[in-house]
C-alpha positions as CSV (number, residue, x, y, z in Angstrom):
1,M,111.6,89.5,115.2
2,D,107.9,89.9,115.7
3,S,105.4,87.2,114.8
4,W,104.0,89.1,111.8
5,A,107.4,89.0,110.1
6,A,108.1,85.4,111.0
7,R,104.9,84.0,109.5
8,S,104.7,85.8,106.2
9,T,106.7,86.8,103.1
10,Y,106.2,89.8,101.0
11,A,105.2,87.5,98.1
12,Q,102.0,86.3,99.9
13,D,100.0,89.6,99.5
14,F,100.1,93.2,98.4
15,H,101.6,95.7,100.8
16,T,101.4,99.3,101.5
17,Y,104.7,101.1,102.2
18,G,104.4,104.3,104.1
19,M,106.8,107.1,105.1
20,E,106.3,110.1,107.3
21,W,108.8,112.9,107.0
22,S,108.8,115.9,109.3
23,E,111.2,118.5,110.6
24,K,112.0,116.2,113.5
25,Y,112.1,112.6,112.1
26,I,111.8,110.2,109.2
27,F,109.5,107.2,109.9
28,T,108.8,104.3,107.6
29,Y,106.4,101.4,107.9
30,I,104.7,98.5,106.0
31,D,100.9,98.1,105.9
32,D,100.2,100.1,109.0
33,R,102.1,102.3,111.5
34,L,102.4,99.4,114.0
35,H,104.8,97.6,111.6
36,Q,107.6,100.2,111.9
37,I,110.7,99.6,109.8
38,L,112.8,102.7,110.4
39,Y,112.6,105.7,112.8
40,I,115.3,108.3,112.7
41,Q,115.1,111.4,114.9
42,F,117.0,114.5,113.7
43,N,118.6,114.9,117.2
44,E,122.2,115.0,116.0
45,P,123.9,116.1,112.7
46,F,123.9,113.3,110.1
47,W,127.7,113.7,109.6
48,K,128.2,112.9,113.3
49,R,125.6,110.0,113.0
50,G,127.5,108.6,110.1
51,D,130.7,108.4,112.1
52,Y,132.8,109.4,109.1
53,P,136.6,109.3,109.5
54,A,138.6,112.6,109.5
55,A,140.5,111.5,106.4
56,T,140.5,108.9,103.7
57,A,143.2,106.2,103.4
58,N,145.2,108.4,101.1
59,G,145.2,111.3,103.6
60,T,142.5,113.4,102.0
61,Q,140.7,115.4,104.7
62,L,136.9,114.9,104.7
63,V,134.7,117.9,105.3
64,D,131.1,117.8,106.5
65,P,129.2,118.9,103.5
66,W,126.1,119.8,105.6
67,G,127.8,121.6,108.5
68,Q,127.2,125.1,107.1
69,T,123.4,124.9,107.4
70,G,123.3,124.6,111.2
71,N,120.2,122.3,110.9
72,K,120.5,118.8,112.4
73,G,118.1,117.5,109.7
74,T,120.3,118.4,106.8
75,P,120.3,116.9,104.1
76,F,116.7,116.0,104.8
77,D,115.6,119.6,105.4
78,Q,114.6,120.3,101.8
79,E,112.2,118.8,99.2
80,F,113.3,115.5,97.7
81,Y,111.9,113.5,94.8
82,L,111.6,109.8,95.5
83,I,111.7,107.3,92.6
84,L,109.7,104.2,93.4
85,V,110.5,101.2,91.2
86,N,107.8,98.6,90.5
87,L,109.3,95.5,91.9
88,Q,106.7,93.3,90.2
89,L,108.0,94.2,86.7
90,K,110.5,91.4,86.6
91,A,107.9,88.8,87.7
92,F,105.6,89.8,84.9
93,E,108.4,89.7,82.4
94,S,109.3,86.2,83.5
95,L,105.6,85.2,83.2
96,S,105.5,86.6,79.7
97,I,108.5,84.6,78.7
98,L,106.9,81.4,80.1
99,I,103.7,82.0,78.2
100,H,105.4,82.6,74.8
101,T,107.8,79.6,75.0
């Protein structure tokens, strides 16, 4: 754990969350690129990366749903919509309850 994470909490300040998404990787960070959280290269198919079993406990064969594309970045090789939730909403709701009681 680096010293930045050890000496602070997310409640102490506002933060910027970033994500870079290219044909070769997905990269996420907090506040600046030096505080990297996740870096995944698309250097192997995601089905292989997930280490899924060949079958479920009841014997159902599992099939790679992304294998037909031939692209190692599938399913991240198309447009996505991200839904970002305001995590502060609950804090404001609690504050409102305190003020009214």
